[in-house]
mmJSON file of the N, C-alpha and C atoms, coordinates in Angstrom:
{"data_MODEL":{"atom_site":{
"group_PDB":["ATOM","ATOM","ATOM","ATOM","ATOM","ATOM","ATOM","ATOM","ATOM","ATOM","ATOM","ATOM","ATOM","ATOM","ATOM","ATOM","ATOM","ATOM","ATOM","ATOM","ATOM","ATOM","ATOM","ATOM","ATOM","ATOM","ATOM","ATOM","ATOM","ATOM","ATOM","ATOM","ATOM","ATOM","ATOM","ATOM","ATOM","ATOM","ATOM","ATOM","ATOM","ATOM","ATOM","ATOM","ATOM","ATOM","ATOM","ATOM","ATOM","ATOM","ATOM","ATOM","ATOM","ATOM","ATOM","ATOM","ATOM","ATOM","ATOM","ATOM","ATOM","ATOM","ATOM","ATOM","ATOM","ATOM","ATOM","ATOM","ATOM","ATOM","ATOM","ATOM","ATOM","ATOM","ATOM","ATOM","ATOM","ATOM","ATOM","ATOM","ATOM","ATOM","ATOM","ATOM","ATOM","ATOM","ATOM","ATOM","ATOM","ATOM","ATOM","ATOM","ATOM","ATOM","ATOM","ATOM","ATOM","ATOM","ATOM","ATOM","ATOM","ATOM","ATOM","ATOM","ATOM","ATOM","ATOM","ATOM","ATOM","ATOM","ATOM","ATOM","ATOM","ATOM","ATOM","ATOM","ATOM","ATOM","ATOM","ATOM","ATOM","ATOM","ATOM","ATOM","ATOM","ATOM","ATOM","ATOM","ATOM","ATOM","ATOM","ATOM","ATOM","ATOM","ATOM","ATOM","ATOM","ATOM","ATOM","ATOM","ATOM","ATOM","ATOM","ATOM","ATOM","ATOM","ATOM","ATOM","ATOM","ATOM","ATOM","ATOM","ATOM","ATOM","ATOM","ATOM","ATOM","ATOM","ATOM","ATOM","ATOM","ATOM","ATOM","ATOM","ATOM","ATOM","ATOM","ATOM","ATOM","ATOM","ATOM","ATOM","ATOM","ATOM","ATOM","ATOM","ATOM","ATOM","ATOM","ATOM","ATOM","ATOM","ATOM","ATOM","ATOM","ATOM","ATOM","ATOM","ATOM","ATOM","ATOM","ATOM","ATOM","ATOM","ATOM","ATOM","ATOM","ATOM","ATOM","ATOM","ATOM","ATOM","ATOM","ATOM","ATOM","ATOM","ATOM"],
"id":[1,2,3,4,5,6,7,8,9,10,11,12,13,14,15,16,17,18,19,20,21,22,23,24,25,26,27,28,29,30,31,32,33,34,35,36,37,38,39,40,41,42,43,44,45,46,47,48,49,50,51,52,53,54,55,56,57,58,59,60,61,62,63,64,65,66,67,68,69,70,71,72,73,74,75,76,77,78,79,80,81,82,83,84,85,86,87,88,89,90,91,92,93,94,95,96,97,98,99,100,101,102,103,104,105,106,107,108,109,110,111,112,113,114,115,116,117,118,119,120,121,122,123,124,125,126,127,128,129,130,131,132,133,134,135,136,137,138,139,140,141,142,143,144,145,146,147,148,149,150,151,152,153,154,155,156,157,158,159,160,161,162,163,164,165,166,167,168,169,170,171,172,173,174,175,176,177,178,179,180,181,182,183,184,185,186,187,188,189,190,191,192,193,194,195,196,197,198,199,200,201,202,203,204,205,206,207],
"type_symbol":["N","C","C","N","C","C","N","C","C","N","C","C","N","C","C","N","C","C","N","C","C","N","C","C","N","C","C","N","C","C","N","C","C","N","C","C","N","C","C","N","C","C","N","C","C","N","C","C","N","C","C","N","C","C","N","C","C","N","C","C","N","C","C","N","C","C","N","C","C","N","C","C","N","C","C","N","C","C","N","C","C","N","C","C","N","C","C","N","C","C","N","C","C","N","C","C","N","C","C","N","C","C","N","C","C","N","C","C","N","C","C","N","C","C","N","C","C","N","C","C","N","C","C","N","C","C","N","C","C","N","C","C","N","C","C","N","C","C","N","C","C","N","C","C","N","C","C","N","C","C","N","C","C","N","C","C","N","C","C","N","C","C","N","C","C","N","C","C","N","C","C","N","C","C","N","C","C","N","C","C","N","C","C","N","C","C","N","C","C","N","C","C","N","C","C","N","C","C","N","C","C","N","C","C","N","C","C"],
"label_atom_id":["N","CA","C","N","CA","C","N","CA","C","N","CA","C","N","CA","C","N","CA","C","N","CA","C","N","CA","C","N","CA","C","N","CA","C","N","CA","C","N","CA","C","N","CA","C","N","CA","C","N","CA","C","N","CA","C","N","CA","C","N","CA","C","N","CA","C","N","CA","C","N","CA","C","N","CA","C","N","CA","C","N","CA","C","N","CA","C","N","CA","C","N","CA","C","N","CA","C","N","CA","C","N","CA","C","N","CA","C","N","CA","C","N","CA","C","N","CA","C","N","CA","C","N","CA","C","N","CA","C","N","CA","C","N","CA","C","N","CA","C","N","CA","C","N","CA","C","N","CA","C","N","CA","C","N","CA","C","N","CA","C","N","CA","C","N","CA","C","N","CA","C","N","CA","C","N","CA","C","N","CA","C","N","CA","C","N","CA","C","N","CA","C","N","CA","C","N","CA","C","N","CA","C","N","CA","C","N","CA","C","N","CA","C","N","CA","C","N","CA","C","N","CA","C","N","CA","C","N","CA","C","N","CA","C","N","CA","C","N","CA","C"],
"label_alt_id":[null,null,null,null,null,null,null,null,null,null,null,null,null,null,null,null,null,null,null,null,null,null,null,null,null,null,null,null,null,null,null,null,null,null,null,null,null,null,null,null,null,null,null,null,null,null,null,null,null,null,null,null,null,null,null,null,null,null,null,null,null,null,null,null,null,null,null,null,null,null,null,null,null,null,null,null,null,null,null,null,null,null,null,null,null,null,null,null,null,null,null,null,null,null,null,null,null,null,null,null,null,null,null,null,null,null,null,null,null,null,null,null,null,null,null,null,null,null,null,null,null,null,null,null,null,null,null,null,null,null,null,null,null,null,null,null,null,null,null,null,null,null,null,null,null,null,null,null,null,null,null,null,null,null,null,null,null,null,null,null,null,null,null,null,null,null,null,null,null,null,null,null,null,null,null,null,null,null,null,null,null,null,null,null,null,null,null,null,null,null,null,null,null,null,null,null,null,null,null,null,null,null,null,null,null,null,null],
"label_comp_id":["MET","MET","MET","CYS","CYS","CYS","GLY","GLY","GLY","ILE","ILE","ILE","ALA","ALA","ALA","GLY","GLY","GLY","VAL","VAL","VAL","VAL","VAL","VAL","GLY","GLY","GLY","PRO","PRO","PRO","LEU","LEU","LEU","ALA","ALA","ALA","ASP","ASP","ASP","GLY","GLY","GLY","ALA","ALA","ALA","GLY","GLY","GLY","ARG","ARG","ARG","ALA","ALA","ALA","TRP","TRP","TRP","LEU","LEU","LEU","ASP","ASP","ASP","VAL","VAL","VAL","ALA","ALA","ALA","LEU","LEU","LEU","ALA","ALA","ALA","ALA","ALA","ALA","ILE","ILE","ILE","ASP","ASP","ASP","HIS","HIS","HIS","ARG","ARG","ARG","GLY","GLY","GLY","PRO","PRO","PRO","ASP","ASP","ASP","GLY","GLY","GLY","HIS","HIS","HIS","GLY","GLY","GLY","ARG","ARG","ARG","PHE","PHE","PHE","ASP","ASP","ASP","GLY","GLY","GLY","PRO","PRO","PRO","GLY","GLY","GLY","VAL","VAL","VAL","ALA","ALA","ALA","LEU","LEU","LEU","GLY","GLY","GLY","HIS","HIS","HIS","THR","THR","THR","ARG","ARG","ARG","LEU","LEU","LEU","ALA","ALA","ALA","ILE","ILE","ILE","ARG","ARG","ARG","ASP","ASP","ASP","LEU","LEU","LEU","SER","SER","SER","GLU","GLU","GLU","ALA","ALA","ALA","ALA","ALA","ALA","ASN","ASN","ASN","GLN","GLN","GLN","PRO","PRO","PRO","MET","MET","MET","ARG","ARG","ARG","PRO","PRO","PRO","ALA","ALA","ALA","CYS","CYS","CYS","GLY","GLY","GLY","ASP","ASP","ASP"],
"label_asym_id":["A","A","A","A","A","A","A","A","A","A","A","A","A","A","A","A","A","A","A","A","A","A","A","A","A","A","A","A","A","A","A","A","A","A","A","A","A","A","A","A","A","A","A","A","A","A","A","A","A","A","A","A","A","A","A","A","A","A","A","A","A","A","A","A","A","A","A","A","A","A","A","A","A","A","A","A","A","A","A","A","A","A","A","A","A","A","A","A","A","A","A","A","A","A","A","A","A","A","A","A","A","A","A","A","A","A","A","A","A","A","A","A","A","A","A","A","A","A","A","A","A","A","A","A","A","A","A","A","A","A","A","A","A","A","A","A","A","A","A","A","A","A","A","A","A","A","A","A","A","A","A","A","A","A","A","A","A","A","A","A","A","A","A","A","A","A","A","A","A","A","A","A","A","A","A","A","A","A","A","A","A","A","A","A","A","A","A","A","A","A","A","A","A","A","A","A","A","A","A","A","A","A","A","A","A","A","A"],
"label_entity_id":["1","1","1","1","1","1","1","1","1","1","1","1","1","1","1","1","1","1","1","1","1","1","1","1","1","1","1","1","1","1","1","1","1","1","1","1","1","1","1","1","1","1","1","1","1","1","1","1","1","1","1","1","1","1","1","1","1","1","1","1","1","1","1","1","1","1","1","1","1","1","1","1","1","1","1","1","1","1","1","1","1","1","1","1","1","1","1","1","1","1","1","1","1","1","1","1","1","1","1","1","1","1","1","1","1","1","1","1","1","1","1","1","1","1","1","1","1","1","1","1","1","1","1","1","1","1","1","1","1","1","1","1","1","1","1","1","1","1","1","1","1","1","1","1","1","1","1","1","1","1","1","1","1","1","1","1","1","1","1","1","1","1","1","1","1","1","1","1","1","1","1","1","1","1","1","1","1","1","1","1","1","1","1","1","1","1","1","1","1","1","1","1","1","1","1","1","1","1","1","1","1","1","1","1","1","1","1"],
"label_seq_id":[1,1,1,2,2,2,3,3,3,4,4,4,5,5,5,6,6,6,7,7,7,8,8,8,9,9,9,10,10,10,11,11,11,12,12,12,13,13,13,14,14,14,15,15,15,16,16,16,17,17,17,18,18,18,19,19,19,20,20,20,21,21,21,22,22,22,23,23,23,24,24,24,25,25,25,26,26,26,27,27,27,28,28,28,29,29,29,30,30,30,31,31,31,32,32,32,33,33,33,34,34,34,35,35,35,36,36,36,37,37,37,38,38,38,39,39,39,40,40,40,41,41,41,42,42,42,43,43,43,44,44,44,45,45,45,46,46,46,47,47,47,48,48,48,49,49,49,50,50,50,51,51,51,52,52,52,53,53,53,54,54,54,55,55,55,56,56,56,57,57,57,58,58,58,59,59,59,60,60,60,61,61,61,62,62,62,63,63,63,64,64,64,65,65,65,66,66,66,67,67,67,68,68,68,69,69,69],
"pdbx_PDB_ins_code":[null,null,null,null,null,null,null,null,null,null,null,null,null,null,null,null,null,null,null,null,null,null,null,null,null,null,null,null,null,null,null,null,null,null,null,null,null,null,null,null,null,null,null,null,null,null,null,null,null,null,null,null,null,null,null,null,null,null,null,null,null,null,null,null,null,null,null,null,null,null,null,null,null,null,null,null,null,null,null,null,null,null,null,null,null,null,null,null,null,null,null,null,null,null,null,null,null,null,null,null,null,null,null,null,null,null,null,null,null,null,null,null,null,null,null,null,null,null,null,null,null,null,null,null,null,null,null,null,null,null,null,null,null,null,null,null,null,null,null,null,null,null,null,null,null,null,null,null,null,null,null,null,null,null,null,null,null,null,null,null,null,null,null,null,null,null,null,null,null,null,null,null,null,null,null,null,null,null,null,null,null,null,null,null,null,null,null,null,null,null,null,null,null,null,null,null,null,null,null,null,null,null,null,null,null,null,null],
"Cartn_x":[14.058,14.951,14.792,14.785,14.656,15.974,15.918,17.118,17.179,18.403,18.596,19.721,19.565,20.603,20.577,21.691,21.718,22.96,22.866,23.975,24.029,25.221,25.409,26.542,26.353,27.38,26.909,27.818,27.452,26.715,27.06,26.391,24.915,24.535,23.15,22.191,22.682,21.824,21.705,22.414,22.37,22.3,23.415,23.469,23.173,23.397,23.145,21.682,20.787,19.354,18.975,19.542,19.293,19.926,21.117,21.76,20.903,20.294,19.466,18.268,17.682,16.59,17.046,18.222,18.78,19.073,19.659,19.995,18.737,17.698,16.458,15.792,15.869,15.318,16.08,17.389,18.21,17.916,17.461,17.178,15.681,14.875,13.424,12.969,13.644,13.279,13.47,14.275,14.531,13.392,12.563,11.48,10.323,9.559,8.491,7.232,7.192,5.97,5.871,6.932,6.891,8.175,8.069,9.224,9.145,10.285,10.329,11.542,11.437,12.533,12.523,13.718,13.878,14.942,14.604,15.557,15.643,16.846,17.069,18.376,18.716,19.973,21.166,21.892,23.084,22.837,21.589,21.31,20.133,20.262,19.185,19.216,18.148,18.083,16.836,16.938,15.777,15.836,14.685,14.644,13.498,13.613,12.532,12.172,10.899,10.426,9.822,10.247,9.65,8.833,7.515,6.631,6.559,7.015,6.989,6.118,6.333,5.623,4.423,4.613,3.527,3.151,2.025,1.59,0.724,0.482,-0.398,0.303,-0.497,0.036,0.85,0.558,1.269,2.76,3.138,4.535,5.306,4.638,5.332,6.421,7.461,8.582,8.74,9.355,9.954,8.883,9.14,8.221,8.5,7.435,7.55,6.971,7.52,6.961,5.558,4.791,3.419,3.335,4.406,4.398,4.555,4.887,4.974,6.331,7.348,8.7,9.29],
"Cartn_y":[1.474,2.426,3.769,4.83,6.181,6.61,7.687,8.219,9.718,10.27,11.706,12.15,13.357,13.927,15.433,16.083,17.526,18.153,19.464,20.276,21.513,21.841,23.028,23.839,25.141,26.017,26.712,27.355,28.14,27.344,26.076,25.277,25.042,25.145,24.88,25.886,27.045,28.062,27.938,27.004,26.878,25.432,24.933,23.58,22.525,22.827,21.875,21.494,22.41,22.1,21.061,21.181,20.183,18.846,18.892,17.669,16.972,17.76,17.18,16.447,16.984,16.278,14.899,14.831,13.563,12.619,13.151,12.325,11.745,12.549,12.057,11.009,11.178,10.169,8.849,8.934,7.726,6.953,7.643,6.956,6.808,7.059,6.972,5.602,4.557,3.199,2.969,3.803,3.642,4.187,5.018,5.601,6.014,5.071,5.393,5.977,6.081,6.521,8.023,8.734,10.182,10.83,12.095,12.87,14.246,14.839,16.192,16.905,18.228,19.018,20.386,20.905,22.251,22.936,24.094,24.915,26.271,26.646,27.935,28.52,29.709,30.318,29.452,28.945,28.148,26.728,26.248,24.879,24.313,23.059,22.315,20.909,20.544,19.245,18.508,17.189,16.39,15.023,14.381,13.047,12.247,10.943,10.022,9.266,8.893,8.272,6.905,5.965,4.643,4.545,4.496,4.447,3.013,2.815,1.487,1.495,2.456,2.461,3.393,4.623,5.6,5.951,5.449,5.661,6.905,7.637,8.801,10.019,10.998,12.253,13.005,12.765,13.45,13.102,11.999,11.57,12.096,12.829,13.371,14.346,14.421,15.296,16.286,17.416,17.836,18.224,17.903,18.246,19.689,20.415,21.812,21.984,22.912,23.136,23.747,23.59,24.086,25.592,26.318,27.781,28.232,27.29,27.616,28.024,28.068,28.44,27.409],
"Cartn_z":[5.31,5.933,5.229,5.998,5.455,4.814,4.054,3.433,3.61,3.609,3.759,2.837,2.292,1.424,1.596,1.338,1.477,0.893,0.708,0.216,1.103,1.584,2.4,1.8,1.693,1.154,-0.106,-0.808,-1.981,-3.064,-3.248,-4.272,-3.962,-2.69,-2.305,-2.919,-3.313,-3.905,-5.416,-6.023,-7.476,-7.915,-8.413,-8.949,-7.891,-6.633,-5.562,-5.437,-5.764,-5.7,-6.753,-7.932,-8.981,-8.589,-7.994,-7.54,-6.487,-5.594,-4.547,-5.149,-6.21,-6.891,-7.359,-7.954,-8.446,-7.282,-6.209,-5.052,-4.412,-4.27,-3.664,-4.545,-5.859,-6.761,-6.621,-6.382,-6.262,-4.975,-3.928,-2.661,-2.409,-3.398,-3.247,-2.754,-3.178,-2.763,-1.263,-0.624,0.813,1.666,1.092,1.868,0.989,0.488,-0.455,0.185,1.523,2.189,2.401,2.184,2.37,1.92,1.586,1.142,1.772,2.04,2.565,2.02,1.984,1.437,2.1,2.34,2.856,2.019,1.471,0.724,1.417,1.808,2.449,1.947,2.372,1.944,2.348,1.374,1.641,2.09,2.012,2.44,1.648,1.25,0.594,1.18,1.888,2.569,2.12,2.046,1.683,2.336,2.432,3.015,2.412,2.542,2.19,3.455,3.568,4.815,4.551,5.348,5.362,6.645,6.505,7.671,8.184,9.399,10.004,11.255,12.12,13.401,13.387,12.987,13.015,11.584,11.139,9.765,9.606,10.686,10.636,10.028,9.648,9.115,10.173,11.446,12.523,12.551,11.939,11.937,10.727,9.843,8.672,9.092,8.284,8.566,7.428,7.606,8.858,9.873,11.116,12.197,12.616,12.844,13.241,14.645,15.409,16.747,16.659,17.698,17.722,17.544,17.914,17.783,16.343,15.425,14.005,13.511,14.36,13.919,13.006],
"occupancy":[1.0,1.0,1.0,1.0,1.0,1.0,1.0,1.0,1.0,1.0,1.0,1.0,1.0,1.0,1.0,1.0,1.0,1.0,1.0,1.0,1.0,1.0,1.0,1.0,1.0,1.0,1.0,1.0,1.0,1.0,1.0,1.0,1.0,1.0,1.0,1.0,1.0,1.0,1.0,1.0,1.0,1.0,1.0,1.0,1.0,1.0,1.0,1.0,1.0,1.0,1.0,1.0,1.0,1.0,1.0,1.0,1.0,1.0,1.0,1.0,1.0,1.0,1.0,1.0,1.0,1.0,1.0,1.0,1.0,1.0,1.0,1.0,1.0,1.0,1.0,1.0,1.0,1.0,1.0,1.0,1.0,1.0,1.0,1.0,1.0,1.0,1.0,1.0,1.0,1.0,1.0,1.0,1.0,1.0,1.0,1.0,1.0,1.0,1.0,1.0,1.0,1.0,1.0,1.0,1.0,1.0,1.0,1.0,1.0,1.0,1.0,1.0,1.0,1.0,1.0,1.0,1.0,1.0,1.0,1.0,1.0,1.0,1.0,1.0,1.0,1.0,1.0,1.0,1.0,1.0,1.0,1.0,1.0,1.0,1.0,1.0,1.0,1.0,1.0,1.0,1.0,1.0,1.0,1.0,1.0,1.0,1.0,1.0,1.0,1.0,1.0,1.0,1.0,1.0,1.0,1.0,1.0,1.0,1.0,1.0,1.0,1.0,1.0,1.0,1.0,1.0,1.0,1.0,1.0,1.0,1.0,1.0,1.0,1.0,1.0,1.0,1.0,1.0,1.0,1.0,1.0,1.0,1.0,1.0,1.0,1.0,1.0,1.0,1.0,1.0,1.0,1.0,1.0,1.0,1.0,1.0,1.0,1.0,1.0,1.0,1.0,1.0,1.0,1.0,1.0,1.0,1.0],
"B_iso_or_equiv":[0.0,0.0,0.0,0.0,0.0,0.0,0.0,0.0,0.0,0.0,0.0,0.0,0.0,0.0,0.0,0.0,0.0,0.0,0.0,0.0,0.0,0.0,0.0,0.0,0.0,0.0,0.0,0.0,0.0,0.0,0.0,0.0,0.0,0.0,0.0,0.0,0.0,0.0,0.0,0.0,0.0,0.0,0.0,0.0,0.0,0.0,0.0,0.0,0.0,0.0,0.0,0.0,0.0,0.0,0.0,0.0,0.0,0.0,0.0,0.0,0.0,0.0,0.0,0.0,0.0,0.0,0.0,0.0,0.0,0.0,0.0,0.0,0.0,0.0,0.0,0.0,0.0,0.0,0.0,0.0,0.0,0.0,0.0,0.0,0.0,0.0,0.0,0.0,0.0,0.0,0.0,0.0,0.0,0.0,0.0,0.0,0.0,0.0,0.0,0.0,0.0,0.0,0.0,0.0,0.0,0.0,0.0,0.0,0.0,0.0,0.0,0.0,0.0,0.0,0.0,0.0,0.0,0.0,0.0,0.0,0.0,0.0,0.0,0.0,0.0,0.0,0.0,0.0,0.0,0.0,0.0,0.0,0.0,0.0,0.0,0.0,0.0,0.0,0.0,0.0,0.0,0.0,0.0,0.0,0.0,0.0,0.0,0.0,0.0,0.0,0.0,0.0,0.0,0.0,0.0,0.0,0.0,0.0,0.0,0.0,0.0,0.0,0.0,0.0,0.0,0.0,0.0,0.0,0.0,0.0,0.0,0.0,0.0,0.0,0.0,0.0,0.0,0.0,0.0,0.0,0.0,0.0,0.0,0.0,0.0,0.0,0.0,0.0,0.0,0.0,0.0,0.0,0.0,0.0,0.0,0.0,0.0,0.0,0.0,0.0,0.0,0.0,0.0,0.0,0.0,0.0,0.0],
"pdbx_formal_charge":[null,null,null,null,null,null,null,null,null,null,null,null,null,null,null,null,null,null,null,null,null,null,null,null,null,null,null,null,null,null,null,null,null,null,null,null,null,null,null,null,null,null,null,null,null,null,null,null,null,null,null,null,null,null,null,null,null,null,null,null,null,null,null,null,null,null,null,null,null,null,null,null,null,null,null,null,null,null,null,null,null,null,null,null,null,null,null,null,null,null,null,null,null,null,null,null,null,null,null,null,null,null,null,null,null,null,null,null,null,null,null,null,null,null,null,null,null,null,null,null,null,null,null,null,null,null,null,null,null,null,null,null,null,null,null,null,null,null,null,null,null,null,null,null,null,null,null,null,null,null,null,null,null,null,null,null,null,null,null,null,null,null,null,null,null,null,null,null,null,null,null,null,null,null,null,null,null,null,null,null,null,null,null,null,null,null,null,null,null,null,null,null,null,null,null,null,null,null,null,null,null,null,null,null,null,null,null],
"auth_seq_id":[1,1,1,2,2,2,3,3,3,4,4,4,5,5,5,6,6,6,7,7,7,8,8,8,9,9,9,10,10,10,11,11,11,12,12,12,13,13,13,14,14,14,15,15,15,16,16,16,17,17,17,18,18,18,19,19,19,20,20,20,21,21,21,22,22,22,23,23,23,24,24,24,25,25,25,26,26,26,27,27,27,28,28,28,29,29,29,30,30,30,31,31,31,32,32,32,33,33,33,34,34,34,35,35,35,36,36,36,37,37,37,38,38,38,39,39,39,40,40,40,41,41,41,42,42,42,43,43,43,44,44,44,45,45,45,46,46,46,47,47,47,48,48,48,49,49,49,50,50,50,51,51,51,52,52,52,53,53,53,54,54,54,55,55,55,56,56,56,57,57,57,58,58,58,59,59,59,60,60,60,61,61,61,62,62,62,63,63,63,64,64,64,65,65,65,66,66,66,67,67,67,68,68,68,69,69,69],
"auth_comp_id":["MET","MET","MET","CYS","CYS","CYS","GLY","GLY","GLY","ILE","ILE","ILE","ALA","ALA","ALA","GLY","GLY","GLY","VAL","VAL","VAL","VAL","VAL","VAL","GLY","GLY","GLY","PRO","PRO","PRO","LEU","LEU","LEU","ALA","ALA","ALA","ASP","ASP","ASP","GLY","GLY","GLY","ALA","ALA","ALA","GLY","GLY","GLY","ARG","ARG","ARG","ALA","ALA","ALA","TRP","TRP","TRP","LEU","LEU","LEU","ASP","ASP","ASP","VAL","VAL","VAL","ALA","ALA","ALA","LEU","LEU","LEU","ALA","ALA","ALA","ALA","ALA","ALA","ILE","ILE","ILE","ASP","ASP","ASP","HIS","HIS","HIS","ARG","ARG","ARG","GLY","GLY","GLY","PRO","PRO","PRO","ASP","ASP","ASP","GLY","GLY","GLY","HIS","HIS","HIS","GLY","GLY","GLY","ARG","ARG","ARG","PHE","PHE","PHE","ASP","ASP","ASP","GLY","GLY","GLY","PRO","PRO","PRO","GLY","GLY","GLY","VAL","VAL","VAL","ALA","ALA","ALA","LEU","LEU","LEU","GLY","GLY","GLY","HIS","HIS","HIS","THR","THR","THR","ARG","ARG","ARG","LEU","LEU","LEU","ALA","ALA","ALA","ILE","ILE","ILE","ARG","ARG","ARG","ASP","ASP","ASP","LEU","LEU","LEU","SER","SER","SER","GLU","GLU","GLU","ALA","ALA","ALA","ALA","ALA","ALA","ASN","ASN","ASN","GLN","GLN","GLN","PRO","PRO","PRO","MET","MET","MET","ARG","ARG","ARG","PRO","PRO","PRO","ALA","ALA","ALA","CYS","CYS","CYS","GLY","GLY","GLY","ASP","ASP","ASP"],
"auth_asym_id":["A","A","A","A","A","A","A","A","A","A","A","A","A","A","A","A","A","A","A","A","A","A","A","A","A","A","A","A","A","A","A","A","A","A","A","A","A","A","A","A","A","A","A","A","A","A","A","A","A","A","A","A","A","A","A","A","A","A","A","A","A","A","A","A","A","A","A","A","A","A","A","A","A","A","A","A","A","A","A","A","A","A","A","A","A","A","A","A","A","A","A","A","A","A","A","A","A","A","A","A","A","A","A","A","A","A","A","A","A","A","A","A","A","A","A","A","A","A","A","A","A","A","A","A","A","A","A","A","A","A","A","A","A","A","A","A","A","A","A","A","A","A","A","A","A","A","A","A","A","A","A","A","A","A","A","A","A","A","A","A","A","A","A","A","A","A","A","A","A","A","A","A","A","A","A","A","A","A","A","A","A","A","A","A","A","A","A","A","A","A","A","A","A","A","A","A","A","A","A","A","A","A","A","A","A","A","A"],
"auth_atom_id":["N","CA","C","N","CA","C","N","CA","C","N","CA","C","N","CA","C","N","CA","C","N","CA","C","N","CA","C","N","CA","C","N","CA","C","N","CA","C","N","CA","C","N","CA","C","N","CA","C","N","CA","C","N","CA","C","N","CA","C","N","CA","C","N","CA","C","N","CA","C","N","CA","C","N","CA","C","N","CA","C","N","CA","C","N","CA","C","N","CA","C","N","CA","C","N","CA","C","N","CA","C","N","CA","C","N","CA","C","N","CA","C","N","CA","C","N","CA","C","N","CA","C","N","CA","C","N","CA","C","N","CA","C","N","CA","C","N","CA","C","N","CA","C","N","CA","C","N","CA","C","N","CA","C","N","CA","C","N","CA","C","N","CA","C","N","CA","C","N","CA","C","N","CA","C","N","CA","C","N","CA","C","N","CA","C","N","CA","C","N","CA","C","N","CA","C","N","CA","C","N","CA","C","N","CA","C","N","CA","C","N","CA","C","N","CA","C","N","CA","C","N","CA","C","N","CA","C","N","CA","C","N","CA","C","N","CA","C","N","CA","C"],
"pdbx_PDB_model_num":[1,1,1,1,1,1,1,1,1,1,1,1,1,1,1,1,1,1,1,1,1,1,1,1,1,1,1,1,1,1,1,1,1,1,1,1,1,1,1,1,1,1,1,1,1,1,1,1,1,1,1,1,1,1,1,1,1,1,1,1,1,1,1,1,1,1,1,1,1,1,1,1,1,1,1,1,1,1,1,1,1,1,1,1,1,1,1,1,1,1,1,1,1,1,1,1,1,1,1,1,1,1,1,1,1,1,1,1,1,1,1,1,1,1,1,1,1,1,1,1,1,1,1,1,1,1,1,1,1,1,1,1,1,1,1,1,1,1,1,1,1,1,1,1,1,1,1,1,1,1,1,1,1,1,1,1,1,1,1,1,1,1,1,1,1,1,1,1,1,1,1,1,1,1,1,1,1,1,1,1,1,1,1,1,1,1,1,1,1,1,1,1,1,1,1,1,1,1,1,1,1,1,1,1,1,1,1]
}}}
């Protein structure tokens, strides 16, 4: 099973990023096949991936649209 963790708000720009590292390490066993992270103003999100159906690189997350946004 995959895992997800995140921080939204003022803490996401400081101590929340370090907390997210700890949280992702704690759920690493839930998704050992891939990891992703997004850090932006006021938000820090991360996930672990357990590949069950699609083992290709095309299934890696976060998925981005073809236009590059």
